[in-house]
N, CA, C and O of each residue as an XYZ file, in Angstrom:
340
protein
N     132.662    122.895     94.750
C     131.460    122.103     94.504
C     131.545    120.827     95.341
O     132.578    120.159     95.385
N     130.454    120.515     95.989
C     130.392    119.327     96.840
C     130.313    118.063     95.981
O     129.556    118.011     95.012
N     131.086    117.065     96.337
C     131.074    115.792     95.619
C     129.932    114.926     96.143
O     129.939    114.506     97.300
N     128.960    114.666     95.286
C     127.798    113.854     95.672
C     127.945    112.473     95.045
O     128.114    112.348     93.833
N     127.881    111.462     95.862
C     127.945    110.094     95.357
C     126.531    109.543     95.332
O     125.921    109.313     96.376
N     126.030    109.340     94.152
C     124.681    108.804     93.987
C     124.715    107.282     94.020
O     125.670    106.647     93.572
N     123.661    106.731     94.556
C     123.493    105.290     94.582
C     122.387    104.942     93.591
O     121.264    105.432     93.704
N     122.714    104.097     92.626
C     121.743    103.725     91.600
C     121.199    102.328     91.851
O     121.892    101.448     92.361
N     119.953    102.154     91.482
C     119.271    100.869     91.637
C     119.314    100.145     90.292
O     118.754    100.626     89.307
N     119.970     99.006     90.252
C     120.129     98.241     89.016
C     119.264     96.984     88.968
O     119.564     96.067     88.203
N     118.201     96.919     89.765
C     117.380     95.712     89.818
C     116.746     95.365     88.467
O     116.731     94.198     88.075
N     116.231     96.353     87.764
C     115.635     96.066     86.445
C     116.685     95.562     85.469
O     116.437     94.635     84.698
N     117.846     96.174     85.508
C     118.940     95.746     84.641
C     119.347     94.309     84.964
O     119.539     93.497     84.059
N     119.475     94.004     86.228
C     119.835     92.640     86.639
C     118.813     91.625     86.130
O     119.178     90.541     85.675
N     117.531     91.984     86.210
C     116.481     91.089     85.729
C     116.626     90.790     84.244
O     116.470     89.645     83.818
N     116.923     91.815     83.458
C     117.110     91.631     82.016
C     118.335     90.766     81.725
O     118.315     89.940     80.812
N     119.387     90.956     82.496
C     120.610     90.172     82.308
C     120.338     88.696     82.585
O     120.728     87.830     81.801
N     119.675     88.417     83.688
C     119.385     87.021     84.059
C     118.468     86.366     83.036
O     118.638     85.190     82.717
N     117.485     87.124     82.512
C     116.583     86.561     81.491
C     117.350     86.086     80.266
O     117.039     85.035     79.705
N     118.344     86.852     79.853
C     119.030     86.543     78.595
C     120.310     85.724     78.783
O     120.647     84.908     77.925
N     121.027     85.930     79.890
C     122.344     85.295     80.063
C     122.429     84.341     81.253
O     123.493     83.776     81.508
N     121.363     84.154     81.966
C     121.264     83.248     83.121
C     121.984     83.743     84.372
O     121.420     83.698     85.465
N     123.222     84.215     84.228
C     123.958     84.672     85.408
C     124.711     85.964     85.122
O     125.016     86.286     83.974
N     124.999     86.689     86.184
C     125.814     87.904     86.069
C     127.217     87.545     85.597
O     127.839     88.285     84.836
N     127.699     86.406     86.059
C     129.041     85.942     85.687
C     129.138     85.757     84.170
O     130.089     86.222     83.541
N     128.152     85.079     83.592
C     128.154     84.883     82.136
C     128.152     86.213     81.407
O     128.889     86.405     80.440
N     127.328     87.122     81.873
C     127.218     88.426     81.224
C     128.532     89.197     81.320
O     129.011     89.744     80.327
N     129.110     89.239     82.513
C     130.371     89.965     82.711
C     131.467     89.410     81.801
O     132.188     90.162     81.146
N     131.576     88.092     81.775
C     132.616     87.458     80.968
C     132.355     87.579     79.474
O     133.239     87.979     78.717
N     131.143     87.234     79.048
C     130.838     87.106     77.617
C     130.553     88.431     76.918
O     130.912     88.601     75.753
N     129.922     89.358     77.602
C     129.528     90.609     76.962
C     130.495     91.742     77.279
O     130.998     92.410     76.376
N     130.748     91.952     78.551
C     131.572     93.095     78.945
C     133.064     92.797     78.955
O     133.891     93.707     78.993
N     133.396     91.519     78.919
C     134.797     91.107     78.949
C     135.535     91.666     80.173
O     136.676     92.120     80.090
N     134.830     91.612     81.313
C     135.429     91.996     82.588
C     135.185     90.871     83.582
O     134.381     89.974     83.333
N     135.872     90.925     84.688
C     135.690     89.886     85.695
C     134.338     90.055     86.380
O     133.815     91.166     86.465
N     133.779     88.966     86.863
C     132.538     89.074     87.630
C     132.693     89.990     88.849
O     131.744     90.669     89.242
N     133.875     90.007     89.438
C     134.128     90.883     90.586
C     134.034     92.345     90.189
O     133.442     93.147     90.911
N     134.611     92.701     89.048
C     134.545     94.081     88.565
C     133.096     94.475     88.283
O     132.679     95.590     88.596
N     132.332     93.556     87.691
C     130.924     93.841     87.400
C     130.132     93.975     88.694
O     129.267     94.844     88.799
N     130.408     93.148     89.653
C     129.740     93.221     90.944
C     129.990     94.573     91.610
O     129.081     95.144     92.212
N     131.198     95.078     91.508
C     131.530     96.396     92.074
C     130.661     97.490     91.452
O     130.214     98.402     92.147
N     130.426     97.398     90.157
C     129.580     98.384     89.480
C     128.148     98.282     89.999
O     127.525     99.294     90.322
N     127.637     97.071     90.075
C     126.254     96.873     90.519
C     126.044     97.253     91.985
O     124.917     97.512     92.409
N     127.131     97.285     92.755
C     127.059     97.690     94.166
C     127.412     99.161     94.352
O     127.589     99.623     95.479
N     127.514     99.900     93.240
C     127.812    101.328     93.267
C     129.196    101.651     93.818
O     129.413    102.731     94.367
N     130.121    100.725     93.673
C     131.504    100.951     94.084
C     132.349    101.448     92.903
O     133.452    101.961     93.091
N     131.824    101.291     91.704
C     132.449    101.757     90.457
C     131.303    102.152     89.533
O     130.139    101.896     89.841
N     131.625    102.769     88.410
C     130.597    103.271     87.498
C     130.687    102.620     86.125
O     131.757    102.189     85.695
N     129.552    102.555     85.449
C     129.523    102.135     84.056
C     130.129    103.235     83.198
O     129.923    104.419     83.463
N     130.875    102.848     82.175
C     131.335    103.820     81.186
C     130.233    103.993     80.149
O     129.319    103.171     80.071
N     130.312    105.042     79.363
C     129.338    105.243     78.296
C     129.398    104.098     77.300
O     128.365    103.636     76.816
N     130.601    103.640     76.993
C     130.747    102.515     76.065
C     130.091    101.251     76.618
O     129.457    100.498     75.880
N     130.250    101.026     77.918
C     129.625     99.849     78.542
C     128.108     99.936     78.474
O     127.431     98.950     78.182
N     127.583    101.119     78.746
C     126.126    101.295     78.681
C     125.633    100.990     77.275
O     124.641    100.280     77.111
N     126.305    101.511     76.267
C     125.906    101.254     74.872
C     125.956     99.766     74.555
O     125.043     99.228     73.928
N     127.020     99.106     74.987
C     127.172     97.673     74.745
C     126.074     96.874     75.439
O     125.528     95.932     74.863
N     125.755     97.242     76.654
C     124.715     96.543     77.413
C     123.352     96.729     76.749
O     122.597     95.769     76.592
N     123.044     97.951     76.362
C     121.755     98.228     75.705
C     121.629     97.393     74.439
O     120.578     96.815     74.165
N     122.707     97.337     73.674
C     122.700     96.560     72.429
C     122.583     95.064     72.698
O     121.782     94.381     72.059
N     123.371     94.554     73.634
C     123.396     93.106     73.875
C     122.102     92.593     74.497
O     121.722     91.442     74.280
N     121.428     93.438     75.267
C     120.168     93.031     75.890
C     118.965     93.451     75.055
O     117.822     93.163     75.410
N     119.228     94.128     73.951
C     118.172     94.614     73.061
C     117.164     95.477     73.823
O     115.950     95.323     73.687
N     117.718     96.403     74.640
C     116.877     97.306     75.417
C     116.465     98.498     74.562
O     117.180     98.886     73.638
N     115.326     99.064     74.872
C     114.879    100.277     74.212
C     115.777    101.425     74.682
O     115.811    101.718     75.877
N     116.503    102.082     73.770
C     117.397    103.168     74.174
C     116.698    104.305     74.920
O     117.332    105.026     75.691
N     115.410    104.463     74.696
C     114.665    105.506     75.393
C     114.501    105.203     76.881
O     114.126    106.081     77.658
N     114.781    103.966     77.276
C     114.636    103.566     78.679
C     115.960    103.481     79.427
O     116.015    102.946     80.534
N     117.021    104.004     78.830
C     118.340    103.957     79.470
C     118.287    104.541     80.882
O     118.886    103.992     81.806
N     117.584    105.630     81.042
C     117.487    106.259     82.365
C     116.917    105.343     83.421
O     117.359    105.359     84.570
N     115.949    104.551     83.042
C     115.317    103.634     83.999
C     116.285    102.524     84.407
O     116.349    102.151     85.579
N     117.031    102.004     83.447
C     117.947    100.900     83.730
C     119.233    101.337     84.422
O     119.791    100.580     85.216
N     119.713    102.551     84.132
C     121.030    102.952     84.611
C     121.057    104.138     85.573
O     122.070    104.356     86.237
N     119.979    104.905     85.665
C     120.055    106.139     86.442
C     118.911    106.336     87.428
O     118.618    107.467     87.814
N     118.263    105.255     87.839
C     117.252    105.358     88.880
C     117.975    105.382     90.223
O     118.667    104.430     90.585
N     117.807    106.479     90.954
C     118.440    106.588     92.265
C     117.768    105.647     93.246
O     116.558    105.427     93.174
N     118.527    105.104     94.141
C     117.969    104.208     95.153
C     116.897    104.943     95.937
O     115.818    104.392     96.154
N     117.158    106.168     96.369
C     116.175    106.920     97.142
C     114.954    107.263     96.301
O     113.841    107.303     96.824
N     115.140    107.511     95.010
C     114.040    107.812     94.097
C     113.112    106.609     93.990
O     111.890    106.762     93.995
N     113.690    105.410     93.894
C     112.897    104.188     93.801
C     112.084    104.009     95.083
O     110.893    103.703     95.036
N     112.738    104.203     96.222
C     112.044    104.029     97.489
C     110.925    105.041     97.664
O     109.872    104.711     98.210
N     111.138    106.264     97.209
C     110.113    107.306     97.308
C     108.921    106.955     96.435
O     107.774    107.148     96.840
N     109.188    106.433     95.223
C     108.115    106.062     94.309
C     107.309    104.873     94.818
O     106.110    104.789     94.549
N     107.923    103.973     95.531
C     107.208    102.799     96.017
C     106.289    103.134     97.195
O     105.418    102.337     97.546
N     106.478    104.308     97.806
C     105.630    104.728     98.910
C     104.361    105.422     98.433
O     103.480    105.706     99.245
N     104.248    105.699     97.153
C     103.062    106.381     96.604
C     101.974    105.405     96.281
O     100.908    105.803     95.812
């Protein structure tokens, strides 16, 4: 099986984080208890969110669980294709 590395677009997630926590650094430190560098790697698609992290983020940002796909699984190419319509 071919290994496919997907690139996800986290712009909506970043917007929600900034609205509630002001900075990515605050969010990484206070909510996820990871370094800002580690969080940056995830947002740049160099590492992945764990299921536990996704649950924690949804809870801490008070996101609608039905929208998890939009916040965490929108492909970069999918977003670009949709913006051309």
